[in-house]
N, C-alpha and C positions, 0 to 999 in steps of 0.2 A: 505445280508445274513451274519450271524455271522460265522467266521472262526471256524470250529469244534475243532481246536486245542487250542483255546483261550476261557477263561471263560467270564462271562458277564462283567467283569472289564477290559477285554483286556489283561489279564495276561495268561501266558502259562499254559494250562491245560494238554495237551499231546503233545508229539513230534512224529508226524507220518510221515511227509514229509516236505521238504523245499519248495515245489511247493506251491505258494500262501501265504507263511509265510512273514509277512510284514518286510520291510527292518529294521525298528526300533527294531523289536524282534531279528532279526539275529544279529544286531550290539550289542544289549544288552547282548545276550549270549556270544559274543566274549569279550565284556568288562568285563563281570563277570569272564570269564575264566582267564583273565590276572593275577590277584593276586594269583590264585591257582597254577600257574606254579612255584611259589616260594616255595610252600609247599615241593616239592620234594627235595629242598636244605637243609631243616631242619633236625636236628637230630631226632626230633619226628615229623613224617609226619602224624599227626592226628589233625582234627578239629571237635568239638562236634556239628556241624550244623545239622546233621541228627540222633542224638543220640535217640534211641527208635523207629526209623522208620525201618519197615521191607521191604526190597527189594528183589524181587523174580527174578532171572535170568532164563528165559524160552527160552532155546536154542534148538529148534527143528531141527536145521541144525548145521553142524559142524563149529566150530570157535575156533581159539586160540587167536589171537590178540584182537579181539573185546570183547570176553567174559572176557579175563584177565583184560583188561583196565577198563571195567565196574566194575568188582569186586574190583580192586584196588581203583577205584574212590569212590565206596560206602564205603569201609572199611576206607579210609582216612577221610571220613566225619562221621565216627563212627556209620554207620548204621549197622543193622543186616542183613547179606546177606545169602540168601538161593539159592543154585544152584540146579535146577531140573535135575535130571539124566534122560534124555528123553528115553534112551535105556531101562530103567526099570520102566518108569512112567506109569500111568494109560492109557495115550493115546496110548501107545504101546500095551496096552491090549484091546483096542477098545473103551475107553471112549472118548466122543467128546471133542473138544477143549474147548468149553464154559462150559461144566461140570467140566472140570479140573479147569478152572478159578473160577467157583463158589465155588469149594472146597478150593481153595487157598484163596479166599476172606474170607471164614469162618475162616481161620487161621490169620485173621487180617493183610492181606497185605496192604501195603501203596503204592506200585509201582511195576509195571511189566515191565521188560526189555525183549523184545520179538524178537527172530530171528526165522523166519519160511520160509520154501521153497515156500509157497503159497503167491502170491501177495495179499495184502489186509488183511492178518490175524490180524496184530495189529489194524488196522482200525475196523475190526469186533469186537475185544475185547473191544475197547473203546466205540463203539456204544452200546455193551451189558451192559457195566457198567453204561452208561448214562440211558439206558432203565430200568435198575433194581434199579436205585436210589443209585448207589455207585460211583457217579462221584467225590467223594473225593479220589478215587484211581487213580493214574496216570499211563499212558502207554508210554513207549519209544520204538520206532521202531529201533531195532538193525540190520535191514536188512530183507526185505520181498520179496522173489522171484526176479523178475526183476524190481520191483516197485521203491523202495527207500532205501536209507541208510543215514538218515539225520545227525546222529552224525559224520559219516565219512566225509560227505560234510562240516559240520561245522568245523571240525578239519582242513580240507584242507583250508577253508577260513581263519581260524586263522593263519595257516602257511603262506599263501600268505600275509596277512596283516602284520605279524611279519617281513617279509623280504622285502616287496615291498611297504607297507604303504597305498598307494592310488589306489583303484581299478579303479578309473575313467581314469587312464592313461595307462592301461595295455593291452598288446596283449597276449592272453593265448591260448595255443593249448592243446586239449585233444586227446590222440593218442591211437588207439587200438580198442578193442572189445566193441564198444558202444552198439551194439544190445543187448547183454546179461547182461549189466552192470547197476545195480541199483546205484552204486556209480556215474557213469557218469550222470545219470538222476538228481541226487541230486546236483552234481557239476554245471551242466548247469543251474538248476533253481536258485541256490544261486548266481552264477556269474552274471546272468542277472539281478537279483533283486538288487545286489550291484553295478550295473552300469558299468560293464566291456564293453568298446566300441568295442573291437575286439576279439570275441570268435570264435575259430576255432576247427573243428573236423577233424582229419586225420585218415583214416581207409580205408580198402578195401570195396568196395560197398556191399559185402555179409555180412559185420559186421556193417552195418549202419541201423537203424530203418527207416521205410517208412516215407517220408515227414519230416525228421529231421530238415530241414531248418525252419519249422514252430516253432521250439523251440528256435529260435534266435541265430543260429550258421551259420557259413560259412563252407562248407565241401571241403576237399581236398583229392584226392587219391594219390597224389604225395607228399611223406614225405618231400622232400627237399624244395618244394615250400611252403608247410604248415608251416614249422619251421622257415621260413625266418623272422629274426628280432622279434621273440617273447620273452616275458619277463619270461614266465613260461611255462614249459613243464610238463604236467600231464599224465603219462603213465598209461595204464590199463592192467590188466592181461587178457590173453586169457582164456576164461572160457569154456574149453572143455567139462566139466561135463554138461553144459547147451546147448551144440550144438546138433542139430538133423541133422545128415547127415554131409557130407563133405563140409565145407564152405570154406576151404583153401586147396591149393595144398599139403603143408607140413610145419611143424614147421621151417625147414631150409629155405624155400622159404619166409616164413613170416618174418623171422629175416633179411634176405637179403634185403627185400623191406621196411618193416615197423619197424624193430628193431632200437632202439636208440643206435647209435654208436658214439664214439668221433668225427668222421668226420662229421656226420649229425648234432651233437650238435653245431658245429662251425657256423652253419647257423643262429642259434639263437643269441640274443644279448650276449656280452661277460659276463655280469653278470646275465644271465638267471639261474633260479633255476630249478631242476629237482625233480618231486614228483612221488610217487607210493603208492597206498593204501595197497599193499602187499596182499597175498605172491607173491614175484617176481619169474618169470621164467627167470633166467639168461640165456643169449644166445638164447632167443626166442623174448622177447619184449624189453629187455635191456641188453647192454653189461656190464660185470662185472666192467670194468674200469670206466664206467659212474656211475653205482650204488654205487661204492665206492669212486667216485671222489669228488672234491672240490665243485662242483655245486649241488651235490645231498643233499636234505634235508629230506631224507626218514626216518631216525631214529628220527630226531626232530619231525616229524609228529606223530610218536607213543608216544613220551613224551607229546606233546601238547594235544594229544587225551585224556590222563587222565584228564587234567585240563579242557578241554571242557566238558567232561561227568560229572565231578564234578559240573560244572556251571549249566548244564542242570538239573541235580538232585536237586540242591538247588533251582533253579527257580521254578521247578514244585512243590516242597514241600513248596514253599512260604517263603523261608529263604533269 
C-alpha cells in the first residue's frame, strides 16, 4: 500500500506524520535543511525557490514559535504568505473546515500549513484535496491534537544529528508529559526509524500512554535511573490545558521528582545535550540554570527549525 504522504514517484506530497515515513525521506529532509541554515548568516536572507507560490498558514490553535518560524521560512523562500486570522475567520462563524479549504483553494493556494486542536484535521484536508482532484496542493501538519507534530520532530532530529552525528550509537531519554504530547509521538517515531538503539521515556505513570512500550521505548518512573549515561535529554512541557482532572499532586512536587536540575543532569554523559520544544515552564520541568547552561541546545533548535521548514516546503513544491 502506497504511503499517503508520498506521490506515485515516491516523492513527498504532504507532511502529516513521521510515523511510517521512510528513513530515506527523513534523511533527505535533513540533508536538504543543512544548506538552508547558512541563509540566516547572509545579509540578504532570500532565495527565489518558491517565488509565485501561495502558502496559507491556517492556525486554528494558538502558537507563537511554530507559526513564526513557518512564516519566516516561507518568506525566505520568496513565497506569498497568507495568515488566516482564525478568531475572525468563517470557521468561527460556523463554516465547516472543508468549506473553508474549498474557498481558499479557489484563491489558488499552493500549500496549507495547518495547526488544529483536533487530531487528524490535516489528514482530513489532504484526503479531501485528493478526492476533489486538487492533489497539486500540499498540506503540512503544524500540530494536530495529541496526534503529531512532524516538523518539530524533524527539527529535533536535525539538532541531534548536528551535535551527535550518528543515531545508531545513542542513548536518548524523553522526559515528561508524553500522554498529551504530539511532539513526543513524532520524536519516538523518528528516533526508531533512524535506528536509535536505546530510547527511554521518563515520566509518572499518569502521564504515560497505555502500552507505550509497544512504541519501541523503555519506560522509567525514576528520573535518576532513566538519565544514567544518556547522550540526549529531550524535555517536554507539562500540558495542563490538555489534562482532564488532577494527574499530578502539584507543580512543585513534579519539579522535585521529574524536573531537570543540574544534579540530575550529572547522571547523563558529560557531553549530553538538553533539548526542549518550548515553551518552557522554568522551575517545573526544567531548572533555569540547565535551560541557560552550556549543555542546552534549546535556542539552536529554534534556528534549525526555520531551515527544516524551508526544506520541507521546497521538497513538497518539487524544488
